[in-house]
C-alpha angles and dihedrals in degrees: 000000000000126000094206139017111198124203107197099191093057094035086234134142125199112210120206111228091196089061097048092042089066092068091039092056094047092052091045097048089045090054092047089052093045092051092042093240097138107090119188090349090299132118111214107206092186089074113094097222091053092049092046092053092045094050090048094052094045096048095041093046093051095044093049091050092049093048092049100041123105125248134034106262110059126191121185105210114211109197123212091261141007113248131218098351122172090210090075088069087066105038144021114285096223095044092049092050092051091054092046094047093049090051094047092048088054092047089050090064094042106045128077095231132069121269108193123193110207132194092217138042104255091178091073088078133020122255104267135190092265121127092247091053092047092049091049092050090047093052091048090049093052090048090051093049089050091050094044091056088068122082114239121202098166087235093136091048091045090053090046090052090047092049093050091040092240091165097174090058092071135161088263091053094052091047088053090052090046091051094049091050092051092051093057 
């Protein structure tokens, strides 16, 4: 499984969410264990503290990956399902995916890079010179251009962070992310 697929002609990098979620879930489960929030080997996402930790780890993990990834145009690829996740030992697969999907859909509207939900796992094979691959890259490029024409201030994400008391995800942190994205 690849972490990135780079497309040199479009100066684009496709980032595999499955790959980065592996680190997000390790950090999340470690924090839950440290704060004694896993009860009877179950994670209860209806508890505010658990949701808060989850939101923090997902938003922080995605932003850090975007900040540190190569290329200018970044696309976070969300595959149809997460694979081989330890978190499914602690919670219901469908319930977890609903929570994650809702968060990712909100982030798609708030973040200045493209989050693309795909119906297949493009990371099984590299992007090739086939017509299908070229068409996919062209569609993504058009979506990026449309999204880049908007001005992003992170205001929605800042208010979300304030609502959920995600104190580490501060105004300064989002300004750092924005600056890093502008430099690429």
